[in-house]
Every structure is written in structure tokens, then in C-alpha cells.
PLY file of the C-alpha trace (Angstrom):
ply
format ascii 1.0
element vertex 165
property float x
property float y
property float z
element edge 164
property int vertex1
property int vertex2
end_header
-22.78 50.51 4.90
-23.35 51.28 8.55
-22.97 47.64 9.71
-19.37 47.29 8.49
-18.34 50.27 10.62
-19.77 48.61 13.74
-16.87 47.42 16.00
-18.74 44.19 16.79
-18.84 43.26 13.08
-15.15 44.08 12.67
-14.26 41.96 15.72
-16.31 39.09 14.30
-14.44 39.36 11.01
-11.06 39.33 12.73
-12.04 36.29 14.82
-13.26 34.47 11.70
-9.93 35.09 9.97
-8.03 33.85 13.03
-10.05 30.62 13.16
-9.54 30.05 9.42
-5.81 30.64 9.85
-5.59 28.03 12.64
-7.57 25.54 10.57
-5.11 25.94 7.70
-2.18 25.28 10.04
-3.72 22.16 11.62
-2.31 18.75 10.76
-3.70 17.12 7.65
-6.23 14.34 8.34
-7.63 11.78 5.99
-9.21 8.39 5.55
-8.18 6.00 2.79
-10.79 4.37 0.53
-10.25 1.25 2.67
-11.24 3.14 5.83
-7.73 3.64 7.30
-7.49 6.92 9.25
-4.27 8.95 9.16
-2.88 12.34 10.11
0.32 14.03 8.97
2.13 17.28 9.58
4.37 18.69 12.25
5.80 21.76 10.57
4.02 24.48 12.55
3.79 24.55 16.34
-0.01 24.29 16.07
0.41 21.08 14.04
2.80 19.63 16.61
0.31 20.26 19.41
-2.50 18.79 17.31
-0.45 15.66 16.60
0.42 15.20 20.27
-3.28 15.35 21.10
-4.17 12.80 18.38
-1.28 10.33 18.56
-2.93 7.82 20.90
-5.53 7.09 18.19
-2.95 5.61 15.80
-1.06 2.30 15.77
1.79 3.36 13.43
3.96 6.47 13.81
6.42 7.41 11.05
9.06 10.15 11.08
11.18 11.31 8.13
14.51 12.99 8.88
17.93 13.85 7.50
20.57 11.16 8.15
23.40 13.60 8.83
21.76 16.21 11.03
18.51 14.64 12.18
16.55 17.55 10.68
12.90 16.68 10.17
11.84 16.41 6.52
8.54 17.22 4.82
7.46 16.26 1.29
8.38 12.57 1.45
5.99 10.42 -0.58
4.93 7.45 1.55
3.31 4.23 0.40
2.16 1.56 2.82
1.37 -1.85 1.34
-0.25 -4.88 2.92
2.60 -7.31 3.62
0.58 -10.34 2.56
-1.32 -9.16 -0.52
0.95 -6.24 -1.62
-2.21 -4.14 -2.02
-1.80 -0.42 -1.48
-3.14 0.61 1.94
-2.07 4.27 1.94
-0.27 6.65 -0.40
0.38 10.16 0.87
2.88 12.99 0.41
3.76 14.29 3.86
3.29 17.97 4.58
5.53 17.58 7.63
7.88 15.01 9.13
5.23 12.92 10.90
2.63 10.47 9.68
0.35 8.66 12.12
-1.78 5.84 10.68
-4.35 3.61 12.35
-3.27 0.35 10.72
-5.06 -2.86 11.65
-2.91 -5.76 12.93
-0.78 -7.41 10.28
2.45 -7.15 8.28
3.18 -4.06 6.16
5.77 -2.80 3.70
6.55 0.91 4.08
8.15 2.80 1.18
9.17 6.44 1.40
10.60 8.49 -1.45
12.31 11.84 -0.98
14.09 14.29 -3.26
15.89 17.17 -1.58
15.84 19.40 -4.68
15.15 19.25 -8.39
18.88 18.71 -8.96
19.27 15.90 -6.43
18.77 12.18 -6.86
15.48 10.70 -5.64
15.93 8.30 -2.72
13.54 5.48 -1.83
13.69 3.64 1.49
11.83 0.38 2.10
11.12 -1.19 5.47
8.95 -4.00 6.83
6.90 -3.76 10.01
4.20 -5.70 11.79
1.38 -4.15 13.77
0.26 -6.24 16.74
-3.24 -5.93 18.20
-3.34 -3.15 20.80
0.26 -2.10 20.21
2.08 0.90 18.81
4.82 0.75 16.18
7.25 3.62 15.51
9.51 3.95 12.46
12.22 6.51 11.68
13.37 6.87 8.08
16.62 8.78 7.50
17.45 10.24 4.08
20.83 11.54 2.87
20.32 15.33 2.74
22.09 18.57 3.58
19.21 19.88 5.72
20.01 21.53 9.06
18.28 20.79 12.33
15.54 23.33 13.00
16.46 23.78 16.69
20.00 24.77 15.69
18.39 27.76 14.03
15.31 28.51 16.16
15.77 26.64 19.45
14.50 23.24 20.60
10.94 22.12 19.74
8.32 22.80 22.40
6.53 19.46 22.06
7.52 15.93 21.12
4.73 13.96 19.47
6.58 10.72 20.21
6.76 11.17 23.97
4.29 8.72 25.42
1.34 10.24 27.32
0 1
1 2
2 3
3 4
4 5
5 6
6 7
7 8
8 9
9 10
10 11
11 12
12 13
13 14
14 15
15 16
16 17
17 18
18 19
19 20
20 21
21 22
22 23
23 24
24 25
25 26
26 27
27 28
28 29
29 30
30 31
31 32
32 33
33 34
34 35
35 36
36 37
37 38
38 39
39 40
40 41
41 42
42 43
43 44
44 45
45 46
46 47
47 48
48 49
49 50
50 51
51 52
52 53
53 54
54 55
55 56
56 57
57 58
58 59
59 60
60 61
61 62
62 63
63 64
64 65
65 66
66 67
67 68
68 69
69 70
70 71
71 72
72 73
73 74
74 75
75 76
76 77
77 78
78 79
79 80
80 81
81 82
82 83
83 84
84 85
85 86
86 87
87 88
88 89
89 90
90 91
91 92
92 93
93 94
94 95
95 96
96 97
97 98
98 99
99 100
100 101
101 102
102 103
103 104
104 105
105 106
106 107
107 108
108 109
109 110
110 111
111 112
112 113
113 114
114 115
115 116
116 117
117 118
118 119
119 120
120 121
121 122
122 123
123 124
124 125
125 126
126 127
127 128
128 129
129 130
130 131
131 132
132 133
133 134
134 135
135 136
136 137
137 138
138 139
139 140
140 141
141 142
142 143
143 144
144 145
145 146
146 147
147 148
148 149
149 150
150 151
151 152
152 153
153 154
154 155
155 156
156 157
157 158
158 159
159 160
160 161
161 162
162 163
163 164
């Protein structure tokens, strides 16, 4: 076909692939059946930048990390329950160390479960928090793991999603 040999068509194809690649690397967004918006991620640099740009839209910021080294952890399964009714508000397996949730004011129970490997014991951490109207709540959950800090291997992170704007 003559059109596929046209440089303009090839450039368009390359640009389309680049845009698709960025979309796949972007932080994961969702809305619960109850209408609670959330975003998680933070593994790739593109995700970190996306989270920094979005963080002001969320009232609850959660980070999962290794207790010994402080290394960020992905793959923790997080459940947030209403502190009064014990109804499930959000259940999500993190694809990065950060979870930002736009929780309405009220008390909440946060449960996070993490297993470092198939051979390791599953750990579950439980914490209570209260979201006040117009405020921001941050929570760090540290799991016992052997993970190393990423910046010890690759250098310090370029952005910090928890630094206030």
C-alpha cells in the first residue's frame, strides 16, 4: 500500500504508540460504587508526576513502605471501611506505593495486607483515622520486608507527591 510508506502516516503511527505507552504508565484512577474517587500508583516517573498534579483533589493519602529500609511497596491490598457502620468504602490492590482517596468527613478503618513473596507470611496492618471537613490526612504503613530503597540503587526520586503545593 502506498499510504503506509508515506512518512506522515509512519510519524502518526509512532506518535499514537507513544501516547498509548504514556496512558499505560499513568496512575490508576477509579471511582467506587459509592462514588468515592481514588488514584493509585507511583512506580514510574510519569505516575509520580501525575500523582503530584492530582493530590490536591484527595482528602486521604496513603503510602506503603518497608519498615527496615523505607523502600516503597506496591501490591498491598487496601480496604477502607466506614468507622461507624463498618461498611466497605474502598477495596483496591495498589499498583504502586501511593493511594489517594477523596473520603468524605468521618471516621474510617484502614486495613492493608501485604505479602513479600509466595514463601513469606502475609501481614495485615490496621489503623483508624478521621477525615475532617476541608482537611488532608496522611498515613504511612510500614511492613516487615527485605526490600531495598529504590534511590540506593537508582538515585533519589525526582518528585515527592507528599510535598505540599
